[in-house]
Structure formats: C-alpha cells, structure tokens
C-alpha positions in Angstrom: -52.4 -19.0 52.7 -51.9 -19.9 56.1 -53.0 -17.8 59.0 -49.8 -17.0 60.2 -48.4 -16.2 56.9 -51.2 -13.7 56.3 -50.1 -12.1 59.8 -46.5 -11.8 58.1 -47.9 -9.9 55.2 -49.6 -7.8 57.5 -47.0 -7.0 59.5 -44.6 -6.1 56.8 -47.1 -4.0 55.0 -48.6 -2.6 58.2 -47.8 -3.0 61.8 -45.0 -5.7 62.3 -46.8 -8.4 63.8 -43.8 -11.1 63.8 -46.1 -13.9 65.1 -45.2 -16.1 62.1 -43.2 -19.2 61.7 -41.4 -21.5 58.9 -41.7 -24.6 57.5 -39.1 -27.6 57.4 -39.7 -28.6 53.8 -36.4 -27.4 52.9 -34.7 -23.8 52.5 -35.3 -21.7 49.2 -31.6 -20.6 49.4 -30.1 -24.2 49.5 -28.8 -23.8 52.8 -27.3 -26.5 54.7 -26.9 -27.2 58.5 -24.7 -24.5 59.8 -21.2 -25.2 61.1 -19.2 -23.4 63.7 -17.0 -21.7 60.9 -19.5 -19.3 60.6 -19.8 -18.3 64.1 -17.1 -15.7 64.0 -17.1 -14.3 67.5 -15.3 -11.6 69.0 -12.4 -14.0 70.4 -10.0 -12.8 68.1 -9.4 -9.5 69.9 -10.3 -7.8 72.9 -13.9 -6.4 72.5 -13.0 -2.8 73.2 -10.7 -2.8 70.5 -13.4 -4.0 67.8 -16.8 -2.4 69.1 -17.7 1.3 68.1 -20.1 2.9 70.3 -23.5 2.4 70.3 -25.3 4.6 67.6 -27.9 7.1 68.6 -31.2 6.8 67.2 -30.9 9.5 64.5 -27.7 7.6 63.2 -29.4 4.2 63.4 -32.3 5.6 61.2 -29.5 6.9 58.7 -28.0 3.3 58.6 -31.1 1.5 57.6 -31.1 0.6 53.8 -33.3 2.6 51.6 -34.8 1.5 48.1 -31.8 3.0 46.3 -29.4 0.7 48.4 -30.8 -2.6 46.9 -31.6 -2.9 43.1 -34.9 -4.6 42.4 -36.4 -4.2 46.1 -38.9 -1.8 47.4 -38.0 -0.7 51.0 -40.1 1.3 53.4 -39.2 2.7 56.7 -41.3 1.7 59.8 -42.1 4.0 62.8 -41.3 2.8 66.2 -45.2 2.5 67.0 -45.7 0.5 63.9 -43.0 -1.8 65.1 -44.0 -2.0 68.8 -47.7 -2.8 67.8 -46.2 -6.4 67.2 -46.3 -6.8 71.1 -44.5 -9.5 73.2 -44.4 -13.1 71.9 -43.8 -15.7 74.6 -42.6 -19.2 74.8 -44.1 -21.7 77.2 -40.4 -23.1 77.6 -38.0 -20.6 79.1 -35.1 -22.1 77.1 -36.9 -21.3 73.8 -38.0 -17.6 74.9 -34.7 -16.1 73.0 -36.4 -17.8 69.6 -40.0 -16.7 70.4 -39.3 -13.0 71.1 -38.1 -12.4 67.7 -41.7 -13.2 66.6 -42.8 -10.0 68.5 -41.8 -6.5 69.3 -40.0 -6.8 72.7 -36.7 -8.7 73.3 -34.6 -9.2 76.4 -32.1 -7.8 76.5 -33.5 -4.9 75.2 -31.7 -2.6 72.7 -30.8 1.0 73.4 -32.2 2.2 70.2 -33.6 0.7 67.0 -34.6 1.6 63.5 -36.8 -0.5 61.3 -37.7 -0.9 57.6 -39.8 -3.8 55.6 -38.7 -4.7 52.1 -40.2 -6.7 49.3 -38.9 -7.8 45.9 -40.2 -5.7 43.0 -40.6 -8.7 40.9 -40.1 -12.4 40.9 -36.5 -13.5 41.9 -34.7 -16.0 39.5 -31.7 -17.6 38.8 -28.5 -18.2 40.7 -29.7 -21.3 42.3 -31.7 -19.2 44.4 -35.3 -20.2 43.1 -38.2 -17.9 42.2 -40.6 -16.2 44.3 -41.6 -12.9 45.8 -39.6 -12.0 48.9 -41.1 -9.8 51.9 -39.8 -9.1 54.9 -38.5 -7.0 57.7 -35.3 -5.5 59.1 -34.5 -4.1 62.5 -31.2 -2.5 63.0 -30.5 -2.1 66.8 -27.7 -0.6 69.1 -27.0 -2.1 72.5 -25.3 -1.0 75.8 -22.5 -3.1 77.2 -22.9 -6.7 76.0 -26.4 -6.7 75.1 -25.8 -7.7 71.3 -23.3 -10.5 72.3 -25.9 -12.0 75.0 -28.6 -12.1 72.4 -26.7 -14.0 70.0 -25.6 -16.3 72.6 -29.0 -16.7 73.9 -30.1 -17.5 70.3 -27.5 -20.1 69.9 -28.3 -21.9 73.0 -32.2 -22.1 72.1 -31.3 -23.2 68.7 -29.7 -26.1 70.2 -32.4 -26.8 72.7 -35.4 -26.2 71.0 -34.9 -28.0 67.6 -38.1 -30.1 68.1 -40.1 -27.0 68.4 -42.0 -25.2 71.4 -45.2 -23.8 72.3 -45.7 -20.2 71.9 -48.1 -17.1 71.6 -47.4 -14.4 69.2 -47.4 -10.6 70.2 -51.0 -10.4 70.0 -51.6 -13.5 72.3 -52.7 -15.9 69.7 -51.2 -19.3 69.7 -48.1 -19.7 67.4 -46.6 -22.9 68.2 -43.4 -23.9 66.6 -42.9 -27.6 65.0 -39.3 -27.4 64.0 -36.4 -25.2 64.3 -33.6 -25.7 61.7 -30.4 -24.3 61.9 -28.9 -23.0 58.6 -25.4 -21.8 57.3 -25.2 -18.3 58.3 -23.4 -15.6 56.2 -20.0 -14.7 56.9 -20.8 -11.1 57.8 -20.3 -9.0 60.9 -18.4 -10.5 64.0 -21.0 -13.4 64.2 -24.3 -14.4 62.6 -26.9 -17.0 62.6 -29.7 -18.2 60.3 -32.5 -20.4 61.0 -36.1 -21.1 59.9 -39.1 -21.8 62.2 -41.7 -24.4 61.2 -45.2 -23.3 62.0 -47.1 -26.2 63.9 -50.0 -27.5 61.9 -51.4 -30.2 59.5 -51.7 -28.5 56.4 -51.1 -24.8 54.6 -48.3 -24.1 57.2 -46.3 -21.1 56.8 -42.5 -20.3 56.9 -40.1 -17.8 57.9 -36.5 -17.5 57.8 -34.3 -15.5 60.1 -30.9 -14.0 60.0 -29.1 -12.3 62.8 -25.7 -10.4 62.3 -23.7 -8.9 65.1 -21.5 -5.9 64.2 -19.9 -5.0 67.7 -22.5 -3.8 70.1 -25.2 -3.7 67.2 -27.3 -6.1 65.5 -29.0 -6.6 62.3 -32.0 -8.7 62.5 -33.8 -10.0 59.3 -37.2 -12.1 58.7 -38.4 -13.0 55.1 -41.0 -15.1 53.7 -42.2 -16.1 50.2 -45.7 -14.8 49.5 -46.1 -17.1 46.5 -44.9 -20.4 48.1 -45.2 -20.0 52.1 -43.5 -23.2 52.8 -40.2 -22.2 51.2 -39.1 -18.9 52.7 -36.9 -16.3 51.0 -34.5 -14.0 52.6 -32.1 -12.6 49.7 -28.6 -12.6 50.5 -28.3 -9.1 48.7 -30.9 -7.6 51.3 -28.7 -9.1 54.3 -25.3 -7.9 52.8 -26.3 -4.5 51.8 -27.9 -3.8 55.5 -24.9 -5.0 57.2 -22.7 -3.2 55.1 -24.4 0.1 55.4 -24.6 -0.1 59.2 -20.8 -0.9 59.3 -20.0 1.9 57.4 -22.0 4.2 59.8 -20.0 2.5 62.6 -16.8 3.6 61.0 -17.7 7.1 60.4 
C-alpha cells in the first residue's frame, strides 16, 4: 500500500490527516468528465431567498450522518481536535491552493463551524456497475458566514481548470504530497452546486487515489473524500453516502 493511502487510512481511523491524493487510472464509479449541467449555481433566484441562516455547531453535529442513516456502513463521529490534527496543506502554486487545502484541516475561506465523521463500508461493495471494494473516507459538514461557501466552490472550480496537470504540495504534516494529475468528474445533482474530482498521487509505482465531492447547500458545504483500501488506485466514494449526508443537512436547514 502506498504511503499516501496509508495516511488516508490513518486519517479515517484516527486523526484526519488528509494528505492523500488519487490516481488517474479511471474512476471506480464509471464517472465521466463533468459538464456544466451539474454546476447548478444560485443564479436562478436571489441568494437571500435560497440560503438558510448558518447552522450553529450543535445543529451541525446533529446534521451529520450516523450509522443508522446509511445501511451497510460504519460511521464514527470525529472531534474538532482529531480533525485539526490534519494541519495545513499547501500548494507551491497559489492557483492550486484551493485543491491542496482540502488535503489538510485548514481552509480559506474558513468555515464558521464544522462537524465531522468517518465512514467505511461494513463489507465489500458490489453490483450496480459500481465495482467492488471497501470504501473508507471522511465527511465534513460546515456552515459559512456570508458568501464563504460559494467562494470555496468557485475557487475549487478555478483550481480544477488551472491545475489539471498536477501541482507540487505538502500535506498537513509538512511532508511532500505532490499531485500528478487532477481529473474532474461528473458531479451529483445535489444541492445548489456540486463538484467531483480525483487527485493523482505523484510517483512511479504503487500510487494511491482519493476521490473528492463537494456539495453546496446555501451557506453550507458537505465535503467528502473516499478511497478503496483494497484497490488504492481506484477510489470509492459511494453515492449513497453523499446523498444521505446532503439530504440530512438540507432537512436540518428547513427545520
């Protein structure tokens, strides 16, 4: 197993060191390049009409999925300290920083409040054209003041376009975590807008892969990353995990 994927596993079982990256050897969910039809921004109506007030910390904690919400998955809550131990990841090129920062625990714009969980499939995933494997990953649900959530997605979209060829970076622990390739995939049709992409770890052999999805629901973001422990080059981020979390958050926003 590659060093970066070993750090992913460590992150989801212990301290959330997100200094991991993905491979370009194809996506396990059969995703294709994204098109702008999945980028459903808030242009359809004034933001004030669409965005609920930012949820406070206690409400965010309740809005994060638990084991009972996702059949076939183990889910564990994370503390702020466990997540913050991931440190700050940095890209050598400022244009790529929005991508790099999601490999660590500190982001800009910084969220107002966040809550976290890790997930893992209780058994191998099969059927439905989704392949087989053991999905492991992390969820971060955050509330933002003003336009922070929109700015984060906009910055990510710009970085995806500018950094497709990869970039040099260090992870939250300061170790080298260069990205060989960034691949934009079809995002789920959830929230006000969403992005899905993979980052390919730079290396000559045994490289690891991580898949990211970011969904904006008004002034809130649901951020996911996933890997397949059994097959590090083909990341798994099950749709059911993403959809369940977004649905639970949006239900809380309407309460």
